[in-house]
C-alpha positions in Angstrom: 121.8 89.9 105.7 119.4 89.3 102.8 116.3 91.5 102.8 112.8 89.9 102.8 110.8 91.5 99.9 107.8 89.2 99.4 105.3 87.5 101.6 106.5 84.1 100.3 110.1 84.9 101.3 108.8 85.9 104.8 106.9 82.6 105.1 110.1 80.7 104.1 112.1 82.5 106.7 109.6 81.7 109.4 109.5 78.0 108.4 113.3 77.7 108.4 113.9 79.5 111.7 113.9 76.9 114.5 113.2 79.4 117.3 109.8 80.3 115.8 106.6 78.3 115.9 105.8 78.5 112.2 102.1 77.5 112.0 100.7 80.0 114.5 103.1 82.7 113.3 102.2 82.5 109.6 98.5 82.5 110.5 99.1 85.8 112.5 101.0 87.7 109.8 99.6 90.5 107.6 100.4 89.9 103.9 101.4 93.5 103.4 104.0 93.4 106.2 106.9 93.2 103.7 105.8 96.4 102.1 105.9 98.4 105.3 109.5 99.5 105.8 110.4 101.8 108.7 108.0 100.0 111.0 109.1 98.6 114.4 109.1 95.4 116.5 108.0 95.2 120.1 108.3 92.6 122.8 107.5 92.7 126.5 109.4 91.1 129.3 107.3 90.0 132.3 108.7 89.8 135.8 105.9 87.8 137.4 103.9 84.7 136.5 100.5 84.0 138.1 102.1 82.7 141.3 105.9 83.5 141.1 108.2 86.4 140.7 111.4 86.3 138.6 114.6 85.6 140.5 116.9 85.9 137.4 116.9 86.4 133.6 117.4 83.1 131.7 119.7 82.6 128.7 116.5 81.8 126.7 115.6 85.5 126.6 118.3 86.0 124.0 116.1 84.3 121.5 113.8 87.3 121.7 116.6 89.8 121.2 118.3 87.9 118.3 115.1 87.1 116.4 113.7 90.6 116.7 117.0 92.0 115.4 117.0 89.6 112.5 113.4 90.6 111.7 114.3 94.3 112.0 117.3 93.9 109.6 115.6 91.7 107.0 112.4 93.7 106.9 114.3 97.0 107.0 112.5 98.2 110.1 113.8 101.1 112.2 113.8 99.9 115.8 112.9 97.3 118.4 111.2 98.3 121.7 111.7 96.1 124.8 109.2 96.8 127.6 109.7 95.6 131.1 106.2 95.0 132.5 106.6 96.4 136.0 103.2 98.1 136.1 101.6 94.9 134.9 103.3 93.1 137.8 101.8 95.6 140.3 98.3 94.8 138.9 98.9 91.2 139.7 98.3 92.1 143.4 100.4 89.1 144.6 103.8 90.7 145.3 105.0 93.7 147.3 106.2 96.8 145.7 109.6 96.2 147.1 109.7 92.7 145.5 108.6 94.1 142.2 111.1 96.9 142.3 114.0 94.5 143.1 113.0 92.2 140.2 112.6 95.2 137.9 116.0 96.6 138.8 117.7 93.3 138.2 116.0 92.6 134.9 116.6 96.1 133.6 120.3 95.9 134.4 120.7 92.6 132.6 118.7 93.6 129.5 120.7 96.8 129.3 123.9 94.8 129.2 122.4 92.6 126.4 121.7 95.8 124.3 125.0 97.4 125.1 127.3 94.4 124.8 125.8 93.1 121.6 125.7 96.6 120.1 122.0 96.5 119.5 121.9 100.3 118.7 118.4 100.2 117.3 116.9 98.8 120.5 115.0 100.9 123.1 114.6 99.6 126.6 111.6 101.0 128.5 109.7 100.4 131.7 105.9 100.1 131.6 105.7 102.6 134.5 107.7 105.0 132.3 105.4 104.9 129.3 102.3 105.0 131.4 103.1 108.6 132.3 103.0 109.7 128.7 99.9 111.7 127.7 99.2 109.5 124.7 99.2 106.4 126.9 96.8 108.1 129.4 94.5 109.0 126.5 94.5 105.4 125.3 93.6 104.1 128.8 90.9 106.7 129.5 89.3 107.1 126.1 90.0 104.1 123.9 89.9 101.1 126.2 86.8 99.9 128.0 87.1 99.0 131.7 88.5 95.5 131.6 88.4 93.4 134.8 91.8 91.9 133.9 94.0 95.0 134.4 97.1 93.1 133.2 95.3 92.4 129.9 94.2 96.1 129.7 97.8 97.2 130.0 98.9 94.7 127.4 96.4 96.1 124.9 97.4 99.7 125.8 101.1 99.0 125.2 100.5 97.8 121.7 98.2 100.8 120.9 100.7 103.2 122.3 103.6 101.8 120.2 101.5 101.7 117.1 100.9 105.4 117.5 104.4 106.4 118.6 106.6 104.0 116.7 104.5 102.6 113.8 104.5 99.2 115.4 104.1 96.4 112.9 105.2 93.2 114.8 104.6 92.1 118.3 106.9 89.3 119.2 106.0 86.8 121.9 106.1 83.1 122.8 103.7 80.2 122.7 103.5 76.7 124.2 101.5 75.5 121.2 103.1 74.1 118.0 99.8 74.5 116.1 97.3 77.3 115.5 94.8 76.2 118.2 94.3 79.1 120.5 94.4 77.5 123.9 96.4 77.9 127.1 97.7 81.0 128.9 101.0 81.7 127.2 101.3 85.1 125.4 98.8 84.1 122.7 96.1 84.5 125.3 96.9 88.2 125.4 97.6 88.5 121.6 94.1 87.3 120.7 92.6 90.2 122.7 95.2 92.7 121.4 94.4 91.7 117.8 90.8 92.9 118.2 92.1 96.4 119.1 95.1 96.3 116.7 93.8 94.6 113.6 96.8 95.7 111.5 99.3 94.2 113.8 101.3 91.0 113.0 102.4 88.5 115.6 105.5 86.4 115.7 105.4 83.5 118.2 108.7 82.1 119.5 109.1 78.7 121.1 109.1 78.7 124.9 112.2 78.7 127.1 113.5 75.3 128.3 114.6 74.0 131.6 116.5 70.8 132.5 113.6 69.8 134.8 111.8 66.7 133.5 108.5 67.7 135.2 108.5 71.3 133.8 110.4 71.5 130.6 108.7 74.3 128.6 108.5 77.7 130.4 108.6 81.4 129.9 111.8 82.6 128.0 112.2 85.8 130.0 111.8 84.9 133.7 113.2 82.2 135.9 111.6 81.1 139.2 112.7 79.1 142.2 113.2 75.4 141.5 114.1 75.7 137.9 117.3 74.2 136.5 118.4 76.3 133.5 121.2 78.5 132.2 120.9 82.0 133.7 122.5 85.3 132.6 124.5 85.6 135.8 128.1 86.4 136.5 129.9 83.2 137.4 127.4 80.9 135.7 129.2 77.7 134.8 127.5 76.2 131.7 129.4 73.0 131.6 128.9 72.3 135.3 125.2 73.0 135.1 124.8 70.7 132.0 126.9 67.9 133.5 124.8 68.1 136.7 121.6 67.7 134.7 122.9 64.6 132.8 122.2 62.4 135.8 118.4 62.9 135.3 118.5 62.6 131.5 119.3 59.4 129.6 118.4 61.6 126.6 121.6 63.7 125.7 119.3 66.4 124.3 117.5 66.8 127.7 114.1 66.5 126.0 114.9 69.3 123.5 116.6 71.8 125.9 120.1 71.4 124.4 118.7 71.7 120.9 117.0 74.9 121.9 120.2 76.4 123.3 122.0 75.4 120.1 119.3 77.3 118.1 119.9 80.4 120.2 123.7 80.1 119.5 122.8 79.7 115.8 120.8 83.0 115.8 123.7 84.8 117.5 126.1 83.5 114.8 123.7 84.6 112.1 124.0 88.1 113.4 127.6 88.1 114.4 129.4 85.4 112.4 130.5 81.9 113.4 132.3 81.3 116.7 135.2 79.1 115.6 136.8 76.2 117.3 134.4 75.8 120.2 132.0 73.1 121.4 128.3 74.0 122.0 128.9 74.4 125.7 131.8 76.7 125.1 129.8 78.8 122.7 127.0 79.1 125.2 129.5 80.2 127.8 131.1 82.7 125.4 127.8 84.3 124.7 126.8 84.3 128.3 130.0 85.9 129.4 129.8 88.5 126.7 126.3 89.4 128.0 127.1 89.9 131.6 130.7 91.4 131.3 
């Protein structure tokens, strides 16, 4: 894979990668990022939304794994940290500890399979409850961060400060609902705005959201799925063709409002890392990647 050596090359890569929202990402990049080899990339995986807890991990999360690995390779960074936000979920005060533990266990098992089965040897999978016990993390919480009423936000800021100290963090990868650079809404850019004030040297890469086949709720989180959503899940026995065919009755548009194109872009990112999958339809390629993930 070709190395990115100039900021202009980095901007070209961002503009040409369909899984990335180009405008807000380019605005959030540091110009000297390409000069900082041996840095690292970090993304968090939530298990709760404001009102719901994750019931499964969607196929869309692979966009975060594949793009972070492409960035790691092209920028010559050393590693990618993936943090499951179990402590953050507890601070939500909406779900029981048992519910959070169950969702955490399921998510961790699935993400470990992604890392193992795709040979992502430079990835480190962590729990937020794990790093919160580290002395450096405790120092950050107690000495460097003011008391913030939003405890979820406080932990988000602490995560980035911790990884900057421990792993020379250079890029926080997240997702956004917005195509432009207007900072509105409560996707991950809500947190990134606050993190930036404490981590001014950090760059942010904003991926496009996950997609469902539901007309009334098409753009969603890429890393958690909740009851009522119709989407491809990283589950054993998941039948991609059957799920897509079932959704066709609600969609005169064969692209399902952009969902099919989004899935195709995830397949494209997989092939960029692993080589083309020959002699398969898009549905078959999605099924191939899904089955490889959960085997």
